N, C-alpha and C positions, 0 to 999 in steps of 0.2 A: 458540529451539529449534524452534518450530513452523514457521518459515519454511524451515529446513534440511530438515525432513521433507517439506514441499511439493516442494522441489527433488528430493529422493530419489524421490518418487512419480512424477515426470514421466518419460516415455520420452525418449530422446535426440531432440533436435529439438522437443520439446514446448514449448508456450507457457504461461507463468504470467502472469495478469492480476490486478492487485491495486489496489484503491482503499481507502485507509484515512484516517481522520481525522488531521490534522496536530496537533501540540501547541498551535498557536495556537487550535485549536477550544475549548480550555478557557475562553477569554474570551468565547465566543459562546453564544447561547441557543437555537441551532437544533437541538440534540440531540447525540448522540454520547457516547462514554464520558467519564466524569469522572475516570477512572484514567489518569494520565500514562503508565503502562506499556503501555497499549493504543493509544497515539498514536505515529505514526511520521513521521520526516523521511526525505528521500532518502538521506542519509548512513547512517542506521540500516538502511534496507532494503538498501543496497549492501553493508554489512558483513554482514548476515544472509544474503544470497543468495550472496555470494562469487564467485570467479572462474569458476565452472562455468556461469555464466549470462551470455548476451550481452544487454546492455541495449538494448531497442528503443525504449522511451518512458519518460521520467522527468520528472515535473513536480510542483511544489508550487504549488497554485493555489486561487483562490477559486471557489466555485460557489454556486448557490442551490438549496436543498433544498425539495421540495414533495411529500413522501412521507407525508402525514398529519400529525396534530397533534404527534406526537413528534419529527418531523424536518422543520422548516419554517423557512426563512429563510436568510440568508447563512451560509456554512460555509467552512472551510479544509480541503483534502484533499491527500493525497499519492497520486499515480498512478504505477504502475510496471508495465511490461510487459517480460518477458524471455524468451529462448529458451534451453533447456538445450542445452549443447554436444553435438554428435554424438559417438557412441561412436568411440573411436580404433581 
């Protein structure tokens, strides 16, 4: 529901940039939510954002976190960038 609200808040042509932890992050010790409901795959994000968004970048990838003691080490993330459709 929160992702739909983000889309609604965008102006036509506006960009949405999102990086979230992937469900695979649960098996890693580099930080991130331990609640699976707060972890996202590309499929989940595509379903959430719907057809009103043009996908510009989409990837599930590994990265290395170095953001202090709570977020340090190998991590799995989902990155998504989309543009809201222009008004008809």
